[in-house]
C-alpha positions as CSV (number, residue, x, y, z in Angstrom):
1,M,-34.9,-19.2,3.1
2,S,-35.7,-22.7,4.8
3,S,-36.2,-26.0,3.2
4,S,-37.6,-24.3,0.0
5,S,-34.1,-23.2,-0.9
6,A,-32.9,-23.5,-4.5
7,A,-29.7,-25.2,-3.8
8,P,-28.7,-27.9,-5.7
9,S,-29.8,-31.3,-4.7
10,S,-26.1,-32.7,-4.6
11,N,-23.7,-31.9,-2.0
12,R,-21.1,-32.5,-4.5
13,T,-22.9,-30.0,-7.1
14,Y,-23.2,-27.6,-4.2
15,A,-19.4,-27.7,-3.1
16,G,-18.5,-27.4,-6.7
17,S,-20.6,-24.5,-7.5
18,I,-19.4,-22.7,-4.4
19,A,-15.7,-23.4,-5.8
20,I,-16.5,-21.9,-9.2
21,I,-17.9,-18.7,-7.8
22,G,-15.0,-18.5,-5.4
23,V,-12.7,-18.3,-8.5
24,L,-14.9,-15.6,-10.0
25,F,-14.7,-13.5,-6.5
26,F,-10.8,-14.0,-6.8
27,I,-11.0,-12.3,-10.1
28,F,-13.1,-9.7,-8.8
29,G,-10.7,-8.9,-6.1
30,F,-7.6,-9.1,-8.3
31,V,-8.8,-6.6,-10.8
32,T,-10.6,-4.3,-8.6
33,W,-7.9,-3.6,-6.0
34,L,-5.1,-3.2,-9.0
35,N,-6.7,0.3,-8.7
36,G,-4.7,1.2,-5.7
37,T,-1.5,0.7,-7.6
38,L,-2.7,2.2,-10.8
39,I,-3.5,5.6,-9.1
40,P,0.2,6.3,-8.3
41,F,1.3,4.5,-11.5
42,L,-0.8,6.4,-13.9
43,R,-0.3,9.7,-12.1
44,L,3.6,9.5,-12.8
45,A,3.2,7.7,-16.2
46,C,0.7,10.1,-17.6
47,D,2.1,13.3,-15.8
48,L,-0.9,14.1,-14.0
49,Q,-1.3,17.2,-11.9
50,S,-3.9,16.6,-9.1
51,D,-5.7,14.0,-6.9
52,A,-8.8,14.6,-8.8
53,Q,-7.2,13.6,-11.8
54,A,-5.4,10.6,-10.5
55,L,-8.7,9.5,-8.9
56,L,-10.6,9.6,-12.1
57,V,-9.2,5.8,-11.9
58,T,-11.9,5.0,-9.4
59,F,-14.5,7.2,-11.0
60,A,-14.3,5.5,-14.5
61,F,-14.1,2.1,-13.0
62,Y,-16.9,2.2,-10.4
63,M,-19.2,4.6,-12.7
64,S,-19.4,1.5,-15.1
65,Y,-21.5,-0.3,-12.5
66,F,-24.0,2.4,-12.5
67,F,-24.7,2.4,-16.2
68,L,-24.4,-1.3,-16.7
69,A,-26.0,-3.0,-13.6
70,I,-29.6,-2.6,-15.1
71,P,-28.6,-3.9,-18.6
72,S,-26.7,-6.8,-16.9
73,S,-30.0,-7.7,-15.3
74,Y,-31.8,-8.1,-18.6
75,I,-28.7,-9.9,-20.2
76,L,-28.9,-12.4,-17.4
77,R,-32.7,-12.9,-18.2
78,R,-31.8,-13.8,-21.8
79,T,-28.5,-15.7,-21.0
80,G,-28.9,-17.2,-17.6
81,F,-26.1,-17.0,-14.7
82,R,-23.3,-19.2,-16.2
83,T,-23.5,-17.8,-19.8
84,G,-23.7,-14.2,-18.3
85,M,-20.8,-14.9,-16.0
86,S,-18.7,-16.1,-18.9
87,L,-19.6,-13.2,-21.1
88,G,-18.7,-10.8,-18.3
89,L,-15.0,-12.3,-18.4
90,V,-14.9,-11.9,-22.1
91,V,-15.8,-8.1,-21.6
92,M,-13.1,-7.8,-18.9
93,A,-10.6,-9.1,-21.3
94,A,-11.5,-6.5,-23.8
95,G,-11.0,-3.7,-21.2
96,A,-7.6,-5.2,-20.3
97,L,-6.5,-5.3,-24.1
98,L,-7.4,-1.6,-24.1
99,F,-4.4,-1.0,-21.6
100,I,-1.9,-2.0,-24.5
101,P,-2.7,1.0,-26.9
102,A,-3.1,3.2,-24.0
103,A,0.3,2.3,-22.7
104,T,1.8,2.9,-26.2
105,T,0.4,6.2,-26.4
106,R,0.4,7.2,-23.0
107,S,-3.3,8.1,-23.2
108,Y,-4.8,8.8,-19.9
109,A,-8.3,8.7,-21.6
110,L,-7.8,5.4,-23.2
111,F,-6.6,4.0,-19.9
112,L,-9.7,5.3,-18.2
113,T,-11.7,3.6,-21.2
114,G,-10.2,0.4,-20.6
115,L,-11.1,0.6,-16.8
116,F,-14.5,1.6,-17.7
117,V,-14.9,-1.6,-20.0
118,Q,-13.4,-3.7,-17.3
119,G,-16.0,-2.4,-14.9
120,M,-18.8,-3.3,-17.3
121,G,-17.7,-6.9,-17.3
122,L,-17.5,-6.9,-13.5
123,A,-20.9,-5.3,-13.3
124,L,-22.2,-8.2,-15.3
125,L,-20.2,-10.7,-13.1
126,Q,-21.5,-9.3,-9.9
127,T,-25.0,-8.8,-10.8
128,A,-25.1,-12.8,-11.7
129,S,-22.6,-14.0,-9.0
130,N,-23.6,-12.0,-5.7
131,P,-27.4,-13.3,-5.9
132,Y,-26.3,-16.5,-6.8
133,I,-24.2,-17.3,-3.9
134,S,-26.7,-15.8,-1.5
135,V,-29.6,-18.1,-2.8
136,I,-27.6,-21.2,-3.4
137,G,-28.2,-21.9,0.3
138,P,-30.2,-20.9,3.3
139,I,-30.6,-17.0,3.4
140,E,-29.6,-17.1,7.2
141,S,-26.1,-18.3,6.4
142,A,-25.8,-16.0,3.3
143,A,-23.5,-13.7,5.1
144,S,-21.3,-16.7,6.0
145,R,-21.1,-17.9,2.3
146,I,-20.4,-14.4,1.1
147,S,-17.8,-13.9,3.7
148,L,-16.0,-17.1,2.1
149,M,-16.2,-15.6,-1.1
150,G,-14.6,-12.3,0.3
151,I,-11.6,-14.4,1.6
152,C,-11.3,-15.3,-2.0
153,N,-11.7,-11.6,-3.1
154,K,-9.6,-10.2,-0.6
155,V,-6.5,-12.6,-1.0
156,A,-6.6,-11.7,-4.3
157,G,-7.0,-7.9,-3.4
158,A,-3.8,-8.3,-1.2
159,L,-1.9,-9.9,-3.7
160,S,-2.6,-7.6,-6.6
161,P,-1.0,-4.4,-5.6
162,L,2.1,-6.3,-4.7
163,V,2.2,-8.0,-8.1
164,L,1.6,-5.0,-10.0
165,G,3.8,-2.7,-7.8
166,A,6.7,-5.2,-8.4
167,L,6.0,-5.0,-12.0
168,V,5.5,-1.4,-12.8
169,L,6.7,0.7,-9.8
170,S,9.9,-1.2,-8.9
171,G,12.4,1.6,-8.4
172,A,9.7,4.1,-8.6
173,N,11.5,6.6,-6.2
174,E,14.6,6.6,-8.5
175,T,12.2,7.4,-11.4
176,V,10.9,10.2,-9.8
177,A,14.2,11.5,-8.9
178,R,15.4,10.9,-12.6
179,L,12.4,12.8,-13.9
180,E,13.0,15.8,-11.5
181,S,16.5,16.2,-12.8
182,V,15.7,16.1,-16.4
183,V,14.9,19.2,-18.2
184,E,14.8,18.0,-21.9
185,P,11.4,17.5,-22.8
186,A,12.2,14.8,-25.3
187,A,14.3,12.8,-22.6
188,R,11.4,13.3,-20.0
189,A,9.0,11.8,-22.5
190,A,11.3,9.0,-23.1
191,L,11.5,8.2,-19.6
192,L,7.9,8.2,-19.1
193,Q,7.3,6.2,-22.0
194,E,9.7,3.6,-20.6
195,L,7.6,3.5,-17.4
196,S,4.2,3.3,-19.4
197,D,5.3,0.3,-21.2
198,R,5.8,-1.7,-18.2
199,I,2.0,-2.1,-17.8
200,I,1.7,-4.0,-21.2
201,L,2.9,-7.5,-20.3
202,P,0.9,-7.8,-17.1
203,Y,-2.5,-6.6,-18.9
204,G,-1.9,-8.7,-21.9
205,V,-1.5,-11.8,-19.8
206,M,-4.4,-10.9,-17.7
207,A,-6.5,-10.6,-20.9
208,V,-5.5,-14.1,-21.9
209,V,-6.2,-15.5,-18.6
210,L,-9.8,-13.8,-18.4
211,L,-10.6,-15.3,-22.0
212,L,-9.6,-18.8,-20.9
213,L,-11.6,-18.3,-17.6
214,G,-14.6,-17.2,-19.8
215,L,-14.4,-20.4,-21.7
216,M,-14.0,-22.6,-18.7
217,I,-17.1,-21.0,-17.1
218,R,-19.2,-21.4,-20.1
219,L,-18.2,-25.1,-20.1
220,S,-18.6,-25.7,-16.5
221,P,-21.3,-27.8,-14.7
222,L,-22.5,-24.6,-13.0
223,P,-26.3,-25.3,-12.4
224,E,-28.7,-22.5,-13.1
225,I,-30.9,-20.9,-10.6
226,E,-34.1,-19.2,-11.3
227,G,-34.8,-15.9,-9.7
228,E,-38.4,-16.9,-9.1
229,T,-37.4,-19.8,-6.8
230,A,-34.5,-18.1,-5.3
231,A,-36.3,-16.8,-2.2
232,D,-38.6,-18.2,0.2
233,P,-42.1,-18.0,-1.5
234,G,-43.5,-17.6,2.1
235,T,-41.6,-14.5,2.7
236,E,-43.9,-11.3,3.0
237,G,-45.4,-10.2,-0.2
238,S,-42.8,-11.7,-2.4
239,D,-45.2,-13.3,-4.9
240,T,-48.1,-10.6,-4.7
241,R,-46.0,-7.3,-5.3
242,T,-46.0,-5.9,-8.8
243,S,-42.9,-3.6,-8.7
244,I,-39.3,-3.4,-7.2
245,L,-40.1,-0.1,-6.0
246,Q,-42.5,-1.9,-3.4
247,F,-39.5,-3.2,-1.5
248,P,-38.2,-0.1,0.6
249,H,-35.8,-2.2,2.4
250,L,-34.1,-3.1,-1.1
251,L,-34.0,0.7,-2.0
252,L,-32.5,1.6,1.2
253,G,-30.2,-1.3,0.8
254,V,-29.0,0.4,-2.5
255,V,-28.1,3.5,-0.7
256,C,-26.2,1.3,1.8
257,I,-24.1,-0.3,-0.7
258,F,-23.5,3.1,-2.3
259,V,-22.0,4.5,1.0
260,Y,-20.4,1.2,2.0
261,V,-18.5,0.9,-1.5
262,G,-17.4,4.4,-1.1
263,V,-15.9,4.0,2.4
264,E,-14.3,0.8,1.2
265,V,-12.6,2.4,-1.7
266,M,-11.5,5.1,0.5
267,A,-9.9,2.8,2.7
268,G,-8.5,0.5,-0.1
269,D,-7.6,2.8,-3.0
270,V,-7.5,6.4,-1.8
271,I,-5.2,5.1,1.1
272,T,-2.3,5.6,-1.4
273,V,-3.1,9.2,-2.1
274,Y,-3.5,9.9,1.6
275,G,-0.2,8.2,2.3
276,K,1.4,10.4,-0.3
277,A,-0.3,13.5,1.2
278,L,1.5,12.5,4.5
279,G,4.9,12.2,3.0
280,L,5.4,8.6,2.1
281,G,7.2,8.0,-1.2
282,L,5.9,5.8,-4.0
283,E,7.9,2.6,-2.8
284,Q,5.8,2.7,0.3
285,T,2.3,3.8,-1.0
286,K,2.2,1.2,-3.5
287,S,1.7,-1.6,-0.9
288,L,-0.8,0.4,1.3
289,T,-3.7,-1.3,-0.4
290,T,-2.4,-4.6,0.6
291,Y,-2.4,-3.7,4.3
292,T,-6.2,-2.7,4.1
293,M,-6.9,-6.1,2.1
294,V,-5.2,-8.0,5.0
295,S,-7.2,-6.5,7.6
296,M,-10.3,-7.1,5.6
297,L,-9.3,-10.8,5.6
298,V,-9.2,-10.9,9.1
299,G,-12.6,-9.6,9.2
300,Y,-13.9,-12.2,6.7
301,T,-12.5,-14.9,8.6
302,I,-14.4,-13.8,11.7
303,G,-17.5,-13.7,9.8
304,I,-17.3,-17.3,8.6
305,F,-16.7,-18.5,12.2
306,T,-19.4,-16.3,13.9
307,I,-22.4,-15.8,11.3
308,P,-25.0,-17.1,11.9
309,R,-23.7,-19.3,14.7
310,F,-22.9,-16.5,17.2
311,L,-24.0,-13.3,15.3
312,R,-26.9,-12.4,13.2
313,Q,-26.2,-10.7,10.0
314,E,-27.8,-7.4,11.2
315,T,-25.6,-7.6,14.5
316,A,-22.5,-8.1,12.6
317,L,-23.4,-5.1,10.5
318,T,-24.1,-2.9,13.5
319,L,-20.8,-3.8,15.0
320,S,-18.9,-3.3,11.9
321,A,-20.5,0.2,11.4
322,L,-19.5,1.3,15.1
323,T,-15.8,0.0,14.2
324,G,-15.9,2.0,11.3
325,I,-16.9,5.2,13.3
326,A,-14.2,4.5,15.8
327,F,-11.3,3.8,13.5
328,A,-12.2,6.8,11.3
329,A,-12.0,9.3,14.3
330,M,-8.7,7.6,15.2
331,A,-7.4,8.2,11.8
332,F,-8.7,11.8,12.2
333,L,-7.0,12.5,15.6
334,T,-3.8,10.8,15.0
335,S,-1.0,11.8,12.5
336,G,1.6,10.3,10.2
337,R,1.8,6.6,9.9
338,L,-0.3,5.9,13.0
339,S,-3.3,7.8,11.0
340,I,-2.4,5.5,8.0
341,T,-2.4,2.4,10.0
342,F,-6.0,3.4,11.5
343,I,-7.1,3.8,7.6
344,A,-5.8,0.4,6.9
345,L,-7.7,-1.2,9.9
346,L,-11.0,0.2,8.4
347,G,-10.6,-2.9,6.3
348,L,-11.5,-4.9,9.3
349,A,-14.7,-2.7,9.8
350,N,-15.6,-2.9,6.3
351,A,-15.2,-6.8,5.8
352,L,-18.7,-7.9,6.9
353,M,-20.7,-5.0,5.6
354,W,-21.3,-6.5,1.9
355,P,-21.8,-10.1,3.1
356,A,-24.5,-8.5,5.5
357,I,-26.0,-5.8,3.4
358,F,-26.6,-7.8,0.2
359,P,-28.6,-10.9,1.4
360,M,-30.5,-8.5,3.8
361,A,-31.4,-6.3,0.8
362,I,-32.5,-9.1,-1.8
363,D,-34.3,-11.3,1.0
364,G,-37.9,-11.7,0.1
365,L,-37.6,-10.5,-3.5
366,G,-38.7,-13.7,-5.3
367,R,-39.0,-13.1,-9.0
368,F,-37.5,-9.5,-8.8
369,T,-34.1,-11.1,-7.1
370,K,-32.4,-10.4,-10.6
371,I,-33.3,-6.9,-10.9
372,G,-32.9,-6.3,-7.1
373,S,-29.5,-7.4,-7.5
374,A,-28.9,-5.0,-10.4
375,L,-30.1,-2.1,-8.3
376,L,-27.6,-3.2,-5.7
377,V,-24.6,-3.5,-8.0
378,M,-25.5,0.2,-9.3
379,G,-24.8,1.4,-5.8
380,I,-21.3,0.4,-6.3
381,A,-20.9,3.8,-8.1
382,G,-20.3,5.2,-4.6
383,G,-16.8,4.0,-5.2
384,A,-16.7,6.7,-8.0
385,I,-18.4,9.6,-6.3
386,I,-17.1,9.5,-2.6
387,P,-13.3,9.7,-3.5
388,Q,-14.0,12.5,-6.0
389,A,-15.5,14.4,-3.0
390,Y,-12.5,13.6,-1.0
391,A,-10.1,14.9,-3.9
392,H,-12.2,18.3,-4.0
393,L,-12.4,18.7,-0.4
394,S,-8.7,18.0,0.5
395,P,-7.2,21.1,-0.9
396,T,-9.6,23.2,1.0
397,I,-9.7,21.5,4.6
398,G,-6.7,19.2,4.5
399,H,-6.5,15.4,3.7
400,Q,-7.2,14.1,7.1
401,A,-10.3,16.3,7.7
402,A,-11.6,15.6,4.3
403,F,-11.2,11.7,4.6
404,F,-12.8,11.8,8.2
405,W,-16.0,13.9,6.6
406,C,-16.2,11.7,3.5
407,V,-16.4,8.4,5.5
408,L,-18.2,9.4,8.7
409,P,-21.8,10.0,7.2
410,G,-21.4,6.5,5.3
411,Y,-20.7,4.6,8.5
412,L,-23.7,6.4,10.2
413,Y,-26.1,5.6,7.3
414,I,-24.9,1.9,7.6
415,L,-25.4,1.7,11.2
416,F,-28.9,3.1,10.5
417,Y,-29.6,0.4,7.9
418,A,-28.3,-2.3,10.4
419,V,-30.6,-1.2,13.1
420,K,-33.8,-0.2,11.3
421,G,-33.3,0.3,7.6
422,H,-33.5,-3.3,6.6
423,R,-36.6,-3.8,8.3
424,V,-38.6,-0.9,6.7
425,G,-41.7,-2.1,4.7
426,R,-41.4,-5.6,6.0
427,T,-43.7,-7.2,8.5
């Protein structure tokens, strides 16, 4: 996109809009990366018996994107970006409130419902905010802007496991030891209920904060940007095609988002399960997600200073995919804490993937920008499917081999999209 950009006319408005979207990306990160702590917490509090059960946390959360992304695009058509973002925050607050009855009854099904509802709200927010930050300025520098949003997202992602872990998993090893020594069912149930109740306060506070932010966004001066003007009208065929299915680079991008989010969740959330399998206790595994987020922060910082000044978006994606392949191989070939370290370092490989894939996939969509964004957000369901594949493979072939074979095909496909896939169907 060039001088025809739909960016706001005032630099002050432009900066203010980016700041508002930055707050939203902080919220995305804080809520999304709580899952890394929720997995071991709910496994203990709800007395779950397998990794597959525990990883239903990511399944419920990320599958909501698949079901809600398309409806979100229609909601945005009626409400516009600003009201849609506000509504998404309100829905997220409703999901947080469901954690209160879930905790008091220790109902895993109700916890999963709360996570699904939170994912619904995030699907609406993501469908609105990702194209917004992509088209608010030149498409050539969209990856740099999304990298800035990624820093907001991953700072929150690094903080949220530490905050929630301190609140709900403090003294976790002692709690596990007490549970193992208790034989009386009523005493065991009382200990588990005491643990479950720890989640009520943080999620109650979260609900209030989300509601207040929803009101603030609704009353904010965030300017509206129409999908019809959100792409360069001179880009190939953007105003002559009649269906979103006529953009193969977008459809291949949806698959790319699917595998990317899958490998990101493997590195960010499944790392806690992986660490437990390699012998770490709850006190150690509760902070592993933070290490992945810190390595992602390094990657995002690199993106801000290098794209597009030194690296094109597709070059950054190519290098990221190759780095992911290398680190995944090293995680497989090493053992113990060193293997876990390489999984955390996958955050560095993953950091620039979303910032590169999303603008490359929506470039040239014109009036199809909102529905194209919705299809890409549907791809976030990869975060539900790929961890489940890992959970079902690991008992058979081992945790290290399962992890490797779940992430390697994803990185290979991302490499294909970076080199060739993003150009398919374009002249």
